[in-house]
All heavy atoms as a GROMACS GRO file, in nm:
protein
  617
    1MET      N    1   1.086  -3.644   4.166
    1MET     CA    2   1.013  -3.755   4.106
    1MET      C    3   1.025  -3.750   3.954
    1MET      O    4   1.044  -3.851   3.891
    1MET     CB    5   0.866  -3.749   4.151
    1MET     CG    6   0.782  -3.861   4.098
    1MET     SD    7   0.815  -4.008   4.195
    1MET     CE    8   0.697  -4.116   4.128
    2LYS      N    9   1.016  -3.632   3.899
    2LYS     CA   10   1.023  -3.618   3.755
    2LYS      C   11   1.159  -3.663   3.703
    2LYS      O   12   1.168  -3.724   3.598
    2LYS     CB   13   0.995  -3.473   3.715
    2LYS     CG   14   0.977  -3.456   3.567
    2LYS     CD   15   0.927  -3.318   3.535
    2LYS     CE   16   0.895  -3.310   3.388
    2LYS     NZ   17   0.831  -3.189   3.350
    3LYS      N   18   1.265  -3.638   3.779
    3LYS     CA   19   1.398  -3.677   3.737
    3LYS      C   20   1.411  -3.829   3.725
    3LYS      O   21   1.469  -3.880   3.631
    3LYS     CB   22   1.502  -3.622   3.834
    3LYS     CG   23   1.643  -3.640   3.786
    3LYS     CD   24   1.740  -3.570   3.877
    3LYS     CE   25   1.881  -3.584   3.822
    3LYS     NZ   26   1.979  -3.519   3.904
    4SER      N   27   1.354  -3.905   3.818
    4SER     CA   28   1.364  -4.051   3.812
    4SER      C   29   1.284  -4.107   3.695
    4SER      O   30   1.322  -4.208   3.637
    4SER     CB   31   1.319  -4.114   3.943
    4SER     OG   32   1.183  -4.089   3.965
    5VAL      N   33   1.174  -4.046   3.657
    5VAL     CA   34   1.097  -4.091   3.542
    5VAL      C   35   1.178  -4.069   3.415
    5VAL      O   36   1.185  -4.156   3.328
    5VAL     CB   37   0.961  -4.016   3.534
    5VAL    CG1   38   0.893  -4.046   3.402
    5VAL    CG2   39   0.872  -4.054   3.651
    6GLN      N   40   1.246  -3.955   3.406
    6GLN     CA   41   1.328  -3.927   3.289
    6GLN      C   42   1.446  -4.023   3.282
    6GLN      O   43   1.486  -4.064   3.175
    6GLN     CB   44   1.377  -3.782   3.291
    6GLN     CG   45   1.266  -3.682   3.263
    6GLN     CD   46   1.314  -3.538   3.276
    6GLN    OE1   47   1.414  -3.510   3.342
    6GLN    NE2   48   1.241  -3.448   3.214
    7GLN      N   49   1.501  -4.060   3.396
    7GLN     CA   50   1.613  -4.153   3.398
    7GLN      C   51   1.568  -4.294   3.360
    7GLN      O   52   1.645  -4.371   3.306
    7GLN     CB   53   1.678  -4.156   3.537
    7GLN     CG   54   1.755  -4.029   3.568
    7GLN     CD   55   1.807  -4.029   3.711
    7GLN    OE1   56   1.760  -4.103   3.796
    7GLN    NE2   57   1.905  -3.943   3.736
    8SER      N   58   1.444  -4.330   3.385
    8SER     CA   59   1.398  -4.465   3.352
    8SER      C   60   1.363  -4.480   3.204
    8SER      O   61   1.357  -4.590   3.153
    8SER     CB   62   1.278  -4.503   3.439
    8SER     OG   63   1.167  -4.424   3.407
    9LYS      N   64   1.342  -4.369   3.133
    9LYS     CA   65   1.309  -4.378   2.990
    9LYS      C   66   1.421  -4.443   2.910
    9LYS      O   67   1.393  -4.531   2.829
    9LYS     CB   68   1.275  -4.239   2.934
    9LYS     CG   69   1.136  -4.194   2.970
    9LYS     CD   70   1.102  -4.064   2.903
    9LYS     CE   71   0.963  -4.018   2.943
    9LYS     NZ   72   0.925  -3.894   2.876
   10PRO      N   73   1.548  -4.406   2.930
   10PRO     CA   74   1.654  -4.476   2.854
   10PRO      C   75   1.659  -4.625   2.886
   10PRO      O   76   1.682  -4.707   2.798
   10PRO     CB   77   1.783  -4.406   2.897
   10PRO     CG   78   1.739  -4.271   2.942
   10PRO     CD   79   1.602  -4.293   3.002
   11ALA      N   80   1.634  -4.660   3.011
   11ALA     CA   81   1.635  -4.801   3.048
   11ALA      C   82   1.520  -4.875   2.980
   11ALA      O   83   1.538  -4.986   2.930
   11ALA     CB   84   1.625  -4.816   3.199
   12ALA      N   85   1.404  -4.813   2.975
   12ALA     CA   86   1.289  -4.876   2.908
   12ALA      C   87   1.315  -4.888   2.758
   12ALA      O   88   1.283  -4.991   2.697
   12ALA     CB   89   1.163  -4.795   2.934
   13THR      N   90   1.374  -4.786   2.699
   13THR     CA   91   1.407  -4.790   2.557
   13THR      C   92   1.507  -4.902   2.528
   13THR      O   93   1.493  -4.976   2.431
   13THR     CB   94   1.464  -4.654   2.511
   13THR    OG1   95   1.367  -4.554   2.538
   13THR    CG2   96   1.496  -4.655   2.363
   14ALA      N   97   1.607  -4.915   2.614
   14ALA     CA   98   1.706  -5.021   2.597
   14ALA      C   99   1.640  -5.158   2.609
   14ALA      O  100   1.673  -5.250   2.533
   14ALA     CB  101   1.817  -5.006   2.700
   15LEU      N  102   1.548  -5.173   2.702
   15LEU     CA  103   1.480  -5.300   2.721
   15LEU      C  104   1.396  -5.336   2.598
   15LEU      O  105   1.400  -5.449   2.550
   15LEU     CB  106   1.391  -5.295   2.846
   15LEU     CG  107   1.312  -5.422   2.877
   15LEU    CD1  108   1.406  -5.539   2.900
   15LEU    CD2  109   1.224  -5.401   2.998
   16VAL      N  110   1.323  -5.239   2.546
   16VAL     CA  111   1.241  -5.263   2.427
   16VAL      C  112   1.331  -5.299   2.309
   16VAL      O  113   1.302  -5.392   2.233
   16VAL     CB  114   1.153  -5.140   2.395
   16VAL    CG1  115   1.088  -5.152   2.258
   16VAL    CG2  116   1.047  -5.122   2.503
   17SER      N  117   1.443  -5.230   2.295
   17SER     CA  118   1.537  -5.260   2.187
   17SER      C  119   1.591  -5.401   2.199
   17SER      O  120   1.604  -5.473   2.101
   17SER     CB  121   1.653  -5.160   2.188
   17SER     OG  122   1.605  -5.030   2.163
   18LEU      N  123   1.622  -5.442   2.320
   18LEU     CA  124   1.673  -5.577   2.344
   18LEU      C  125   1.569  -5.682   2.308
   18LEU      O  126   1.601  -5.783   2.246
   18LEU     CB  127   1.716  -5.591   2.490
   18LEU     CG  128   1.773  -5.726   2.530
   18LEU    CD1  129   1.899  -5.758   2.450
   18LEU    CD2  130   1.803  -5.729   2.679
   19ILE      N  131   1.445  -5.657   2.343
   19ILE     CA  132   1.337  -5.751   2.311
   19ILE      C  133   1.324  -5.766   2.159
   19ILE      O  134   1.314  -5.877   2.107
   19ILE     CB  135   1.204  -5.706   2.375
   19ILE    CG1  136   1.213  -5.724   2.527
   19ILE    CG2  137   1.086  -5.783   2.317
   19ILE    CD1  138   1.100  -5.661   2.603
   20PHE      N  139   1.328  -5.653   2.086
   20PHE     CA  140   1.319  -5.661   1.940
   20PHE      C  141   1.440  -5.732   1.881
   20PHE      O  142   1.428  -5.809   1.786
   20PHE     CB  143   1.305  -5.522   1.878
   20PHE     CG  144   1.165  -5.467   1.886
   20PHE    CD1  145   1.140  -5.347   1.948
   20PHE    CD2  146   1.058  -5.535   1.831
   20PHE    CE1  147   1.012  -5.296   1.956
   20PHE    CE2  148   0.929  -5.485   1.839
   20PHE     CZ  149   0.906  -5.366   1.901
   21LEU      N  150   1.557  -5.712   1.938
   21LEU     CA  151   1.677  -5.778   1.889
   21LEU      C  152   1.666  -5.929   1.908
   21LEU      O  153   1.697  -6.006   1.816
   21LEU     CB  154   1.800  -5.724   1.963
   21LEU     CG  155   1.933  -5.787   1.926
   21LEU    CD1  156   1.967  -5.756   1.781
   21LEU    CD2  157   2.042  -5.735   2.017
   22ILE      N  158   1.621  -5.972   2.023
   22ILE     CA  159   1.606  -6.116   2.050
   22ILE      C  160   1.499  -6.177   1.959
   22ILE      O  161   1.519  -6.283   1.901
   22ILE     CB  162   1.572  -6.140   2.199
   22ILE    CG1  163   1.694  -6.103   2.285
   22ILE    CG2  164   1.530  -6.285   2.223
   22ILE    CD1  165   1.666  -6.099   2.433
   23ALA      N  166   1.388  -6.108   1.944
   23ALA     CA  167   1.281  -6.159   1.858
   23ALA      C  168   1.328  -6.167   1.713
   23ALA      O  169   1.300  -6.265   1.643
   23ALA     CB  170   1.157  -6.070   1.869
   24GLY      N  171   1.401  -6.067   1.669
   24GLY     CA  172   1.454  -6.068   1.532
   24GLY      C  173   1.553  -6.180   1.511
   24GLY      O  174   1.554  -6.245   1.407
   25SER      N  175   1.637  -6.205   1.609
   25SER     CA  176   1.735  -6.314   1.599
   25SER      C  177   1.664  -6.448   1.589
   25SER      O  178   1.706  -6.536   1.513
   25SER     CB  179   1.827  -6.314   1.720
   25SER     OG  180   1.903  -6.196   1.723
   26ALA      N  181   1.560  -6.466   1.666
   26ALA     CA  182   1.485  -6.592   1.662
   26ALA      C  183   1.421  -6.611   1.525
   26ALA      O  184   1.420  -6.721   1.471
   26ALA     CB  185   1.379  -6.593   1.772
   27LEU      N  186   1.369  -6.504   1.467
   27LEU     CA  187   1.306  -6.512   1.336
   27LEU      C  188   1.409  -6.548   1.230
   27LEU      O  189   1.385  -6.633   1.145
   27LEU     CB  190   1.238  -6.379   1.302
   27LEU     CG  191   1.165  -6.372   1.168
   27LEU    CD1  192   1.054  -6.477   1.164
   27LEU    CD2  193   1.106  -6.235   1.147
   28VAL      N  194   1.524  -6.486   1.235
   28VAL     CA  195   1.629  -6.516   1.138
   28VAL      C  196   1.674  -6.660   1.151
   28VAL      O  197   1.693  -6.730   1.052
   28VAL     CB  198   1.749  -6.419   1.154
   28VAL    CG1  199   1.870  -6.465   1.075
   28VAL    CG2  200   1.710  -6.279   1.111
   29SER      N  201   1.689  -6.710   1.273
   29SER     CA  202   1.729  -6.849   1.294
   29SER      C  203   1.625  -6.944   1.237
   29SER      O  204   1.660  -7.045   1.177
   29SER     CB  205   1.747  -6.877   1.443
   29SER     OG  206   1.855  -6.804   1.493
   30ALA      N  207   1.500  -6.912   1.256
   30ALA     CA  208   1.393  -6.998   1.206
   30ALA      C  209   1.391  -7.001   1.054
   30ALA      O  210   1.353  -7.100   0.994
   30ALA     CB  211   1.259  -6.952   1.260
   31GLN      N  212   1.431  -6.893   0.991
   31GLN     CA  213   1.426  -6.884   0.846
   31GLN      C  214   1.559  -6.917   0.780
   31GLN      O  215   1.568  -6.918   0.659
   31GLN     CB  216   1.382  -6.744   0.804
   31GLN     CG  217   1.240  -6.713   0.842
   31GLN     CD  218   1.200  -6.572   0.805
   31GLN    OE1  219   1.282  -6.490   0.772
   31GLN    NE2  220   1.072  -6.544   0.811
   32SER      N  221   1.663  -6.941   0.857
   32SER     CA  222   1.793  -6.970   0.798
   32SER      C  223   1.790  -7.105   0.729
   32SER      O  224   1.707  -7.190   0.757
   32SER     CB  225   1.902  -6.965   0.905
   32SER     OG  226   1.884  -7.070   0.997
   33GLY      N  227   1.885  -7.124   0.640
   33GLY     CA  228   1.892  -7.248   0.567
   33GLY      C  229   1.932  -7.364   0.656
   33GLY      O  230   1.971  -7.346   0.771
   34PRO      N  231   1.925  -7.484   0.601
   34PRO     CA  232   1.957  -7.603   0.680
   34PRO      C  233   2.106  -7.608   0.713
   34PRO      O  234   2.190  -7.565   0.635
   34PRO     CB  235   1.917  -7.718   0.589
   34PRO     CG  236   1.924  -7.661   0.451
   34PRO     CD  237   1.886  -7.516   0.465
   35SER      N  238   2.137  -7.664   0.828
   35SER     CA  239   2.276  -7.684   0.867
   35SER      C  240   2.334  -7.797   0.782
   35SER      O  241   2.260  -7.872   0.716
   35SER     CB  242   2.285  -7.719   1.015
   35SER     OG  243   2.231  -7.848   1.037
   36ARG      N  244   2.463  -7.812   0.787
   36ARG     CA  245   2.529  -7.922   0.714
   36ARG      C  246   2.476  -8.056   0.763
   36ARG      O  247   2.452  -8.148   0.683
   36ARG     CB  248   2.680  -7.912   0.735
   36ARG     CG  249   2.758  -8.013   0.660
   36ARG     CD  250   2.772  -7.969   0.515
   36ARG     NE  251   2.860  -8.063   0.446
   36ARG     CZ  252   2.836  -8.111   0.327
   36ARG    NH1  253   2.730  -8.072   0.262
   36ARG    NH2  254   2.917  -8.195   0.272
   37GLN      N  255   2.456  -8.069   0.893
   37GLN     CA  256   2.405  -8.193   0.950
   37GLN      C  257   2.263  -8.222   0.899
   37GLN      O  258   2.229  -8.336   0.866
   37GLN     CB  259   2.406  -8.183   1.102
   37GLN     CG  260   2.372  -8.311   1.173
   37GLN     CD  261   2.387  -8.298   1.324
   37GLN    OE1  262   2.405  -8.189   1.377
   37GLN    NE2  263   2.380  -8.409   1.393
   38GLU      N  264   2.179  -8.118   0.892
   38GLU     CA  265   2.043  -8.136   0.840
   38GLU      C  266   2.045  -8.174   0.692
   38GLU      O  267   1.968  -8.260   0.648
   38GLU     CB  268   1.962  -8.008   0.861
   38GLU     CG  269   1.930  -7.980   1.005
   38GLU     CD  270   1.867  -7.844   1.028
   38GLU    OE1  271   1.898  -7.748   0.953
   38GLU    OE2  272   1.786  -7.833   1.121
   39GLN      N  273   2.134  -8.111   0.617
   39GLN     CA  274   2.145  -8.146   0.475
   39GLN      C  275   2.184  -8.292   0.457
   39GLN      O  276   2.127  -8.362   0.372
   39GLN     CB  277   2.250  -8.057   0.407
   39GLN     CG  278   2.206  -7.914   0.389
   39GLN     CD  279   2.316  -7.828   0.330
   39GLN    OE1  280   2.428  -7.872   0.310
   39GLN    NE2  281   2.284  -7.703   0.304
   40MET      N  282   2.278  -8.338   0.538
   40MET     CA  283   2.322  -8.477   0.528
   40MET      C  284   2.210  -8.574   0.568
   40MET      O  285   2.196  -8.681   0.508
   40MET     CB  286   2.447  -8.502   0.613
   40MET     CG  287   2.569  -8.424   0.564
   40MET     SD  288   2.608  -8.446   0.388
   40MET     CE  289   2.655  -8.617   0.386
   41ALA      N  290   2.129  -8.536   0.666
   41ALA     CA  291   2.019  -8.622   0.710
   41ALA      C  292   1.915  -8.640   0.599
   41ALA      O  293   1.850  -8.744   0.591
   41ALA     CB  294   1.953  -8.563   0.835
   42CYS      N  295   1.901  -8.540   0.514
   42CYS     CA  296   1.797  -8.544   0.410
   42CYS      C  297   1.852  -8.564   0.269
   42CYS      O  298   1.774  -8.565   0.172
   42CYS     CB  299   1.714  -8.416   0.414
   42CYS     SG  300   1.608  -8.404   0.559
   43ARG      N  301   1.981  -8.581   0.256
   43ARG     CA  302   2.041  -8.587   0.124
   43ARG      C  303   1.980  -8.697   0.036
   43ARG      O  304   1.940  -8.672  -0.078
   43ARG     CB  305   2.192  -8.606   0.137
   43ARG     CG  306   2.264  -8.599   0.007
   43ARG     CD  307   2.413  -8.606   0.028
   43ARG     NE  308   2.480  -8.586  -0.098
   43ARG     CZ  309   2.607  -8.566  -0.111
   43ARG    NH1  310   2.683  -8.560  -0.003
   43ARG    NH2  311   2.661  -8.551  -0.228
   44SER      N  312   1.976  -8.819   0.085
   44SER     CA  313   1.924  -8.928   0.002
   44SER      C  314   1.774  -8.913  -0.023
   44SER      O  315   1.727  -8.940  -0.134
   44SER     CB  316   1.957  -9.064   0.062
   44SER     OG  317   1.891  -9.082   0.185
   45ASP      N  318   1.701  -8.869   0.078
   45ASP     CA  319   1.556  -8.849   0.060
   45ASP      C  320   1.528  -8.738  -0.042
   45ASP      O  321   1.438  -8.751  -0.124
   45ASP     CB  322   1.489  -8.814   0.193
   45ASP     CG  323   1.488  -8.931   0.290
   45ASP    OD1  324   1.466  -9.045   0.245
   45ASP    OD2  325   1.508  -8.908   0.410
   46ALA      N  326   1.608  -8.632  -0.036
   46ALA     CA  327   1.589  -8.522  -0.130
   46ALA      C  328   1.613  -8.569  -0.273
   46ALA      O  329   1.536  -8.537  -0.364
   46ALA     CB  330   1.682  -8.406  -0.096
   47GLY      N  331   1.718  -8.649  -0.292
   47GLY     CA  332   1.746  -8.702  -0.425
   47GLY      C  333   1.641  -8.802  -0.472
   47GLY      O  334   1.609  -8.808  -0.590
   48LYS      N  335   1.588  -8.877  -0.379
   48LYS     CA  336   1.491  -8.981  -0.412
   48LYS      C  337   1.352  -8.924  -0.444
   48LYS      O  338   1.288  -8.966  -0.541
   48LYS     CB  339   1.480  -9.076  -0.292
   48LYS     CG  340   1.403  -9.202  -0.315
   48LYS     CD  341   1.411  -9.285  -0.187
   48LYS     CE  342   1.370  -9.426  -0.206
   48LYS     NZ  343   1.384  -9.505  -0.083
   49PHE      N  344   1.305  -8.829  -0.363
   49PHE     CA  345   1.168  -8.780  -0.376
   49PHE      C  346   1.156  -8.641  -0.439
   49PHE      O  347   1.049  -8.605  -0.488
   49PHE     CB  348   1.099  -8.776  -0.238
   49PHE     CG  349   1.096  -8.910  -0.170
   49PHE    CD1  350   1.168  -8.932  -0.055
   49PHE    CD2  351   1.022  -9.015  -0.222
   49PHE    CE1  352   1.166  -9.055   0.010
   49PHE    CE2  353   1.020  -9.138  -0.159
   49PHE     CZ  354   1.092  -9.159  -0.043
   50CYS      N  355   1.264  -8.563  -0.436
   50CYS     CA  356   1.251  -8.421  -0.474
   50CYS      C  357   1.366  -8.373  -0.562
   50CYS      O  358   1.403  -8.256  -0.558
   50CYS     CB  359   1.245  -8.335  -0.348
   50CYS     SG  360   1.119  -8.384  -0.230
   51ALA      N  361   1.424  -8.461  -0.642
   51ALA     CA  362   1.542  -8.427  -0.721
   51ALA      C  363   1.520  -8.305  -0.810
   51ALA      O  364   1.612  -8.225  -0.831
   51ALA     CB  365   1.584  -8.547  -0.805
   52GLU      N  366   1.400  -8.288  -0.860
   52GLU     CA  367   1.373  -8.175  -0.950
   52GLU      C  368   1.379  -8.040  -0.879
   52GLU      O  369   1.380  -7.935  -0.942
   52GLU     CB  370   1.238  -8.192  -1.021
   52GLU     CG  371   1.116  -8.184  -0.930
   52GLU     CD  372   1.076  -8.317  -0.865
   52GLU    OE1  373   1.155  -8.412  -0.864
   52GLU    OE2  374   0.963  -8.323  -0.815
   53HIS      N  375   1.387  -8.042  -0.745
   53HIS     CA  376   1.388  -7.917  -0.668
   53HIS      C  377   1.525  -7.886  -0.607
   53HIS      O  378   1.537  -7.792  -0.529
   53HIS     CB  379   1.283  -7.923  -0.557
   53HIS     CG  380   1.144  -7.945  -0.609
   53HIS    ND1  381   1.081  -7.857  -0.694
   53HIS    CD2  382   1.057  -8.047  -0.589
   53HIS    CE1  383   0.961  -7.903  -0.724
   53HIS    NE2  384   0.944  -8.018  -0.662
   54ILE      N  385   1.627  -7.965  -0.642
   54ILE     CA  386   1.762  -7.938  -0.589
   54ILE      C  387   1.806  -7.800  -0.637
   54ILE      O  388   1.793  -7.765  -0.754
   54ILE     CB  389   1.861  -8.048  -0.633
   54ILE    CG1  390   1.824  -8.179  -0.562
   54ILE    CG2  391   2.005  -8.008  -0.602
   54ILE    CD1  392   1.904  -8.299  -0.604
   55GLY      N  393   1.855  -7.721  -0.543
   55GLY     CA  394   1.897  -7.584  -0.573
   55GLY      C  395   1.785  -7.482  -0.561
   55GLY      O  396   1.806  -7.364  -0.587
   56LYS      N  397   1.667  -7.526  -0.524
   56LYS     CA  398   1.551  -7.438  -0.507
   56LYS      C  399   1.494  -7.461  -0.366
   56LYS      O  400   1.400  -7.538  -0.349
   56LYS     CB  401   1.445  -7.470  -0.612
   56LYS     CG  402   1.492  -7.463  -0.755
   56LYS     CD  403   1.383  -7.513  -0.847
   56LYS     CE  404   1.439  -7.545  -0.984
   56LYS     NZ  405   1.342  -7.621  -1.064
   57PRO      N  406   1.554  -7.396  -0.265
   57PRO     CA  407   1.515  -7.425  -0.126
   57PRO      C  408   1.366  -7.419  -0.094
   57PRO      O  409   1.315  -7.511  -0.030
   57PRO     CB  410   1.594  -7.322  -0.045
   57PRO     CG  411   1.712  -7.291  -0.130
   57PRO     CD  412   1.663  -7.300  -0.271
   58PRO      N  413   1.291  -7.318  -0.138
   58PRO     CA  414   1.148  -7.317  -0.101
   58PRO      C  415   1.073  -7.438  -0.157
   58PRO      O  416   0.993  -7.500  -0.088
   58PRO     CB  417   1.095  -7.186  -0.162
   58PRO     CG  418   1.215  -7.099  -0.180
   58PRO     CD  419   1.328  -7.194  -0.209
   59GLN      N  420   1.103  -7.472  -0.283
   59GLN     CA  421   1.036  -7.586  -0.345
   59GLN      C  422   1.081  -7.718  -0.280
   59GLN      O  423   1.001  -7.809  -0.261
   59GLN     CB  424   1.063  -7.590  -0.496
   59GLN     CG  425   1.000  -7.475  -0.571
   59GLN     CD  426   1.090  -7.352  -0.581
   59GLN    OE1  427   1.188  -7.336  -0.508
   59GLN    NE2  428   1.054  -7.262  -0.672
   60MET      N  429   1.210  -7.727  -0.247
   60MET     CA  430   1.262  -7.847  -0.182
   60MET      C  431   1.194  -7.867  -0.047
   60MET      O  432   1.152  -7.977  -0.013
   60MET     CB  433   1.413  -7.838  -0.164
   60MET     CG  434   1.475  -7.955  -0.090
   60MET     SD  435   1.453  -8.115  -0.170
   60MET     CE  436   1.573  -8.102  -0.302
   61ASN      N  437   1.183  -7.759   0.030
   61ASN     CA  438   1.118  -7.768   0.162
   61ASN      C  439   0.974  -7.815   0.148
   61ASN      O  440   0.928  -7.901   0.222
   61ASN     CB  441   1.125  -7.635   0.235
   61ASN     CG  442   1.266  -7.597   0.273
   61ASN    OD1  443   1.355  -7.682   0.282
   61ASN    ND2  444   1.289  -7.469   0.295
   62ALA      N  445   0.903  -7.759   0.051
   62ALA     CA  446   0.764  -7.798   0.029
   62ALA      C  447   0.755  -7.945  -0.013
   62ALA      O  448   0.668  -8.019   0.035
   62ALA     CB  449   0.700  -7.708  -0.077
   63CYS      N  450   0.844  -7.988  -0.101
   63CYS     CA  451   0.844  -8.126  -0.147
   63CYS      C  452   0.872  -8.223  -0.032
   63CYS      O  453   0.806  -8.326  -0.019
   63CYS     CB  454   0.948  -8.144  -0.258
   63CYS     SG  455   0.956  -8.311  -0.324
   64LEU      N  456   0.971  -8.190   0.052
   64LEU     CA  457   1.001  -8.276   0.166
   64LEU      C  458   0.883  -8.283   0.263
   64LEU      O  459   0.850  -8.390   0.314
   64LEU     CB  460   1.128  -8.229   0.237
   64LEU     CG  461   1.258  -8.250   0.160
   64LEU    CD1  462   1.374  -8.182   0.231
   64LEU    CD2  463   1.287  -8.397   0.137
   65ARG      N  464   0.817  -8.169   0.285
   65ARG     CA  465   0.697  -8.170   0.372
   65ARG      C  466   0.588  -8.258   0.310
   65ARG      O  467   0.523  -8.335   0.380
   65ARG     CB  468   0.645  -8.028   0.392
   65ARG     CG  469   0.721  -7.949   0.496
   65ARG     CD  470   0.648  -7.822   0.536
   65ARG     NE  471   0.610  -7.739   0.423
   65ARG     CZ  472   0.686  -7.643   0.369
   65ARG    NH1  473   0.804  -7.618   0.418
   65ARG    NH2  474   0.644  -7.573   0.267
   66ASP      N  475   0.568  -8.246   0.178
   66ASP     CA  476   0.465  -8.325   0.111
   66ASP      C  477   0.494  -8.475   0.117
   66ASP      O  478   0.401  -8.556   0.112
   66ASP     CB  479   0.452  -8.282  -0.035
   66ASP     CG  480   0.393  -8.143  -0.052
   66ASP    OD1  481   0.336  -8.089   0.046
   66ASP    OD2  482   0.405  -8.086  -0.163
   67ASN      N  483   0.621  -8.511   0.125
   67ASN     CA  484   0.661  -8.651   0.126
   67ASN      C  485   0.704  -8.698   0.264
   67ASN      O  486   0.771  -8.801   0.277
   67ASN     CB  487   0.776  -8.673   0.026
   67ASN     CG  488   0.728  -8.664  -0.116
   67ASN    OD1  489   0.663  -8.755  -0.166
   67ASN    ND2  490   0.756  -8.553  -0.182
   68LYS      N  491   0.665  -8.626   0.367
   68LYS     CA  492   0.712  -8.653   0.503
   68LYS      C  493   0.690  -8.799   0.545
   68LYS      O  494   0.776  -8.859   0.608
   68LYS     CB  495   0.646  -8.558   0.602
   68LYS     CG  496   0.703  -8.568   0.741
   68LYS     CD  497   0.661  -8.454   0.830
   68LYS     CE  498   0.520  -8.464   0.874
   68LYS     NZ  499   0.486  -8.369   0.981
   69SER      N  500   0.580  -8.858   0.508
   69SER     CA  501   0.551  -8.995   0.550
   69SER      C  502   0.646  -9.096   0.487
   69SER      O  503   0.662  -9.207   0.539
   69SER     CB  504   0.407  -9.032   0.516
   69SER     OG  505   0.388  -9.032   0.375
   70LYS      N  506   0.713  -9.059   0.378
   70LYS     CA  507   0.805  -9.150   0.309
   70LYS      C  508   0.951  -9.128   0.350
   70LYS      O  509   1.037  -9.207   0.311
   70LYS     CB  510   0.795  -9.126   0.158
   70LYS     CG  511   0.657  -9.147   0.100
   70LYS     CD  512   0.656  -9.107  -0.046
   70LYS     CE  513   0.515  -9.097  -0.100
   70LYS     NZ  514   0.514  -9.039  -0.235
   71LEU      N  515   0.979  -9.023   0.425
   71LEU     CA  516   1.116  -8.986   0.457
   71LEU      C  517   1.178  -9.078   0.562
   71LEU      O  518   1.107  -9.138   0.644
   71LEU     CB  519   1.122  -8.842   0.508
   71LEU     CG  520   1.071  -8.733   0.415
   71LEU    CD1  521   1.077  -8.597   0.484
   71LEU    CD2  522   1.148  -8.732   0.285
   72SER      N  523   1.310  -9.085   0.561
   72SER     CA  524   1.383  -9.158   0.666
   72SER      C  525   1.358  -9.085   0.798
   72SER      O  526   1.323  -8.967   0.800
   72SER     CB  527   1.532  -9.160   0.633
   72SER     OG  528   1.584  -9.028   0.632
   73ASP      N  529   1.378  -9.157   0.907
   73ASP     CA  530   1.355  -9.097   1.040
   73ASP      C  531   1.438  -8.970   1.062
   73ASP      O  532   1.385  -8.870   1.107
   73ASP     CB  533   1.381  -9.197   1.151
   73ASP     CG  534   1.271  -9.302   1.162
   73ASP    OD1  535   1.159  -9.278   1.113
   73ASP    OD2  536   1.298  -9.409   1.219
   74PRO      N  537   1.570  -8.972   1.031
   74PRO     CA  538   1.648  -8.849   1.055
   74PRO      C  539   1.597  -8.729   0.974
   74PRO      O  540   1.588  -8.619   1.025
   74PRO     CB  541   1.790  -8.888   1.012
   74PRO     CG  542   1.795  -9.036   1.022
   74PRO     CD  543   1.656  -9.083   0.989
   75CYS      N  544   1.561  -8.753   0.849
   75CYS     CA  545   1.511  -8.643   0.767
   75CYS      C  546   1.374  -8.596   0.813
   75CYS      O  547   1.348  -8.476   0.816
   75CYS     CB  548   1.506  -8.686   0.619
   75CYS     SG  549   1.465  -8.550   0.508
   76ARG      N  550   1.289  -8.689   0.850
   76ARG     CA  551   1.157  -8.652   0.901
   76ARG      C  552   1.170  -8.563   1.024
   76ARG      O  553   1.099  -8.464   1.039
   76ARG     CB  554   1.074  -8.777   0.933
   76ARG     CG  555   0.932  -8.744   0.974
   76ARG     CD  556   0.843  -8.866   1.004
   76ARG     NE  557   0.908  -8.994   1.015
   76ARG     CZ  558   0.911  -9.088   0.919
   76ARG    NH1  559   0.852  -9.066   0.804
   76ARG    NH2  560   0.971  -9.204   0.937
   77LYS      N  561   1.267  -8.594   1.111
   77LYS     CA  562   1.290  -8.511   1.230
   77LYS      C  563   1.334  -8.370   1.192
   77LYS      O  564   1.292  -8.272   1.254
   77LYS     CB  565   1.392  -8.577   1.322
   77LYS     CG  566   1.338  -8.698   1.392
   77LYS     CD  567   1.440  -8.767   1.477
   77LYS     CE  568   1.383  -8.895   1.539
   77LYS     NZ  569   1.483  -8.970   1.613
   78VAL      N  570   1.417  -8.360   1.089
   78VAL     CA  571   1.461  -8.227   1.041
   78VAL      C  572   1.341  -8.149   0.989
   78VAL      O  573   1.321  -8.033   1.024
   78VAL     CB  574   1.569  -8.240   0.931
   78VAL    CG1  575   1.595  -8.107   0.864
   78VAL    CG2  576   1.697  -8.298   0.989
   79VAL      N  577   1.260  -8.213   0.907
   79VAL     CA  578   1.143  -8.146   0.848
   79VAL      C  579   1.048  -8.102   0.959
   79VAL      O  580   0.999  -7.988   0.959
   79VAL     CB  581   1.072  -8.240   0.747
   79VAL    CG1  582   0.938  -8.181   0.704
   79VAL    CG2  583   1.162  -8.265   0.627
   80GLU      N  584   1.024  -8.187   1.057
   80GLU     CA  585   0.935  -8.152   1.168
   80GLU      C  586   0.993  -8.040   1.253
   80GLU      O  587   0.919  -7.951   1.297
   80GLU     CB  588   0.905  -8.275   1.253
   80GLU     CG  589   0.816  -8.375   1.182
   80GLU     CD  590   0.800  -8.506   1.254
   80GLU    OE1  591   0.872  -8.531   1.354
   80GLU    OE2  592   0.714  -8.586   1.211
   81SER      N  593   1.124  -8.038   1.272
   81SER     CA  594   1.185  -7.931   1.353
   81SER      C  595   1.178  -7.797   1.283
   81SER      O  596   1.189  -7.692   1.346
   81SER     CB  597   1.331  -7.966   1.384
   81SER     OG  598   1.414  -7.947   1.270
   82ARG      N  599   1.156  -7.798   1.153
   82ARG     CA  600   1.146  -7.674   1.075
   82ARG      C  601   1.001  -7.642   1.042
   82ARG      O  602   0.973  -7.566   0.949
   82ARG     CB  603   1.231  -7.684   0.950
   82ARG     CG  604   1.379  -7.692   0.986
   82ARG     CD  605   1.466  -7.684   0.864
   82ARG     NE  606   1.597  -7.639   0.902
   82ARG     CZ  607   1.637  -7.511   0.901
   82ARG    NH1  608   1.555  -7.418   0.863
   82ARG    NH2  609   1.757  -7.478   0.937
   83GLY      N  610   0.909  -7.701   1.115
   83GLY     CA  611   0.768  -7.664   1.101
   83GLY      C  612   0.691  -7.747   1.002
   83GLY      O  613   0.576  -7.716   0.971
   84GLY      N  614   0.749  -7.854   0.950
   84GLY     CA  615   0.680  -7.935   0.849
   84GLY      C  616   0.610  -8.054   0.904
   84GLY      O  617   0.608  -8.089   1.017
   0.00000   0.00000   0.00000
């Protein structure tokens, strides 16, 4: 019985490692920058409402969220998909 418990420890360790890897990947994806398609969807809105924040992603994201009601439908969808 003791041998099977010892054999299951590596499997449990591998499972825990896999869970952390998946969770970490999801976090990185959520925090990654906008895709080219997302940038194009918000390009005109960013220039119109948030031009002073071009090149400053955190400020641009905040500005787009603050102006969400004024954004075009495609850009609003991008902002909402990123938690705004």
